[in-house]
N, C-alpha and C positions, 0 to 999 in steps of 0.2 A: 550513358550518363544520365539520361532522363529517367531510366528505371531506378538508378541508384538514388536519385533525388525525390523519388515518390515519398509522400508523407508517411506512408506505412513503414518504409525502410528507415526514414529519419526517426520515427518513433521507436523502432526496435533498437537503433543505435543509442538513442537517449536512454532507453531502459537499461541496456547493458552498461552504459557509462555510469549511471547513477547507482545501480546495484554494485558495480565494481568499486565506486568511491565509498559506498557505505561499508562494504566488507573490508576495504583497506583501512578505513577510519577505525573500525572495531579492532582490527589487527594492530594498528599503530598505537591505539590508545591503551591497550592492555598493559604493555610494559614500557610505556612512554618512549617509544622508538623515535617519535618526533615530539617537539615541545608542545605542551598543552594537552587538551582532551578533544581531539578533532571530531570524534563521533557526536559530540554535543552540537555540532553545526546542523545536523539533521533535526535535532530536537528544537533548536532555536528557530528554524523556519516552520516548525509544526504549529499551525494556527490553533489547534485544539490545546496544545500545551500552553501556549501564550494566554489564551482565554481562561483556561482553568486556573492557571497560576495567578492571574489578575483577580479572579473571583475569590480565590482562597486566601490570598495575602493582602489584597487591596492595593497592590503595586504592580507596575509594569516594568520588568527588569530590562536593562539596556539591550542585552543581546537578543532577547525575545522580540525585539523590534523588527528583526529580520522576517518575522511572520507576516508583516505588512506586505512584503513582496509577494508572498503566496496569496494574500488577500486580493491584491491588484491583478495578479495573473488569473485567478479564478473569476473575478468580476469581468475580465475582458474576454477570456477564452473558455470558461467553464471548468469542469473538473479535470483539467490537464494533468494536475499532479498525480491523480490516481492511476493513470495509465501511461504516463510519460516519465515520472520521476520516483514514485513510491517504490522502494525496493521490495516490500512485501507484496505489493500488487504485481510486480514483475514475476516473482516466484509463483504466485497463483496462476498467472497466465501461462508461464512456462510449464508448470506441472499439468495444467489442463491440456496444453498442447501435446505433452508426452502421452497422455492417456486418451487422446482424441480418437476413440473407436466408434463414435456414434455416426449414424447415417446423416445425410443432409437434413432430412425431415426431422430426425431426433434432435439435431442441433438447433433447428428453428424453434421447436417446441421448448427446449431447455432455455432458450434465450428470450422467450416472451416474458413480459413483466409479470411478477407474481406479488400478490398482496403481502407476503411475508417480508418484502423488502422494506416495509415501513417500520420493521422492528428496530433497525439501526437508529431511527430518529427517536424512538423511545429510550434506547440505550444512551444516546447523546443527552437527552433531557435529564435522565436520572444522574448521569455523571456530572453534569453541570450543576444540578441541585446539590449534590454532595460536595462539589468544590466550593460552592457559595456558602455552605455550612462549615467549611474548614477541613473537609475530608477529601484529600486528593487521591482519587482512585482511577484516573484516566489511563494510568499506565497499564491497567489490566487488559485493555482492548485497543488502545491507541496503536496503530500499525508500526510506527517507528520504535516506540518503547517495547512493544511485544517482540519485534524481530531482534532488537539489540539484546534483550534479555535472553532470548532463545539461543542466539549465536554465542553470547559471552559465557553462558553457564552450561550449555548443552553441546552445541555443534563444535565449539572450540575444543572440548575435551576429546571428542572423536577425531577431530582434525589432527590434534597434537599426537594422538596415539598412532595414527596412520603415518604421519610425517617422521616420527621418531625412529622408524626403522629404515629410513632412507638417508641419502646424503644431503638432504635439504632441511636439516633440523633448524637452520636459521629462520625458516618460514613458520616455525611454531608460534602460536599466539602467546604461550607462556613458556619460553625456552628455559631449560634447567629446572623446571618444576616437576618433581616426580609424582606428587600427589596433590590433588585439589578437592576440596569438599564444598559443595554449594547447598545451602538450605533450600529445599523445594525444587531442586533441579530436575528430579524425576517428573514432577507434575508440569513443570515448565516445558520440558521436552515433549511430554505426552500431549499437551495442549497444542503445541506447535505442529506436531505430526498430525494431530486430528484435523486442524483447520486446513492443512495441505491435502490430506486424504479426502476431505469433503468435496474437493474439486472433481473427484471421480463420480460422486453422486450428482452434484450440481455445479456447473462452472462458476468459479469465483464466488462461492457461497459466502465467504467471509466478507468480501468487498461489497456484495449486493445486500447482505442481510444483517451483518453484525458491526461493520466498521463505523465507529463514531466520528472519526475524522472525515470519512466520505460523506456522512450525513451532514456534518457542518458545512463542508464545501458545497454539497448539494443545495443547501438553503441559500447559499450565496450565488447560486448559478441560475437564479430565476430569470434574470434579464441580461445575459451576456451579449456583448457586441457581435460576436461571431457564433454561429450555430449551424447545424445541419439543416438544410432546406429540402423538403420533399415536394416536388411539383406534382400535384394530383392529376394534372392533365397528361403528364408523360409517364407516370407510374403505371406499371402493368400488373401490380399486385403479385409479383413473383416470390416475394418474401426472401429474396437473396440477401437483403440487408440484415435479416435476422440470423443468417448463418454465421456471421462474424461479430455480432453485437456483443461487446464485453460487459455492458452495463445493464442489459435487459431493459432498455429505455424506450421500448415501443417505437422503433424507427419506422415500422411499417404503417403506423397510424399517426396519432397525435403525439409527437415526440415529447417524452418526459425529460425536460432539461435537467432536472435535479438528479436524474439517474444516469445521464449520458456521461461517459468517461472519455469522450473525444478520441476513440480508438482509430479513426480514419481508415 
């Protein structure tokens, strides 16, 4: 029971649950299997969507108020969303686990902080400037919008094709639809595949280097109430913490709170 309740196991369960909820929401939204547009709940809690919308329109829409919940969670616990709730973050970690052929030493080197991780803050700044000028482009790299676009226009077609030859056709995202045409679906699918494949070269490359939502949450994680503590008197400098560090947040030295994704 104690093993089951370890924070690592609880995190994995949380990742699976939120990824499952997201995929179900996309599936249910496509043909309105349930009332409303449930996948929008993930966008409504997205703090970057709320901030960009407010900057571009001058209004804070009612349902985007849910993002305040994410703001509070981040202020209290750090970038919990990135490694506990974000469906795209879960896919990155899972794909990285599948191709984990590196030695312990190689993993430690790959998980050290790299100066390119500052790129995501530049991307965030540019996207917010564009939003303030009336141009909403956050959907290009916002993880929730990016994954929804990829699933709805790319993965869904492949899924329906595979399911159509089975007895589970009721699980199709667009049942009864023989042909669908999406503008730009090739590039959408290619970009999605690329950011997943990049995990082979560098673990969680998108999360560490490109994700504007992660950058925004990182800026709000400068003074969390709870954080990892390294006792320099007890530390043996074995670098074991680097082996599993998902955010490349320098756990072996002076922890970079803005990069820590609370992987536990």
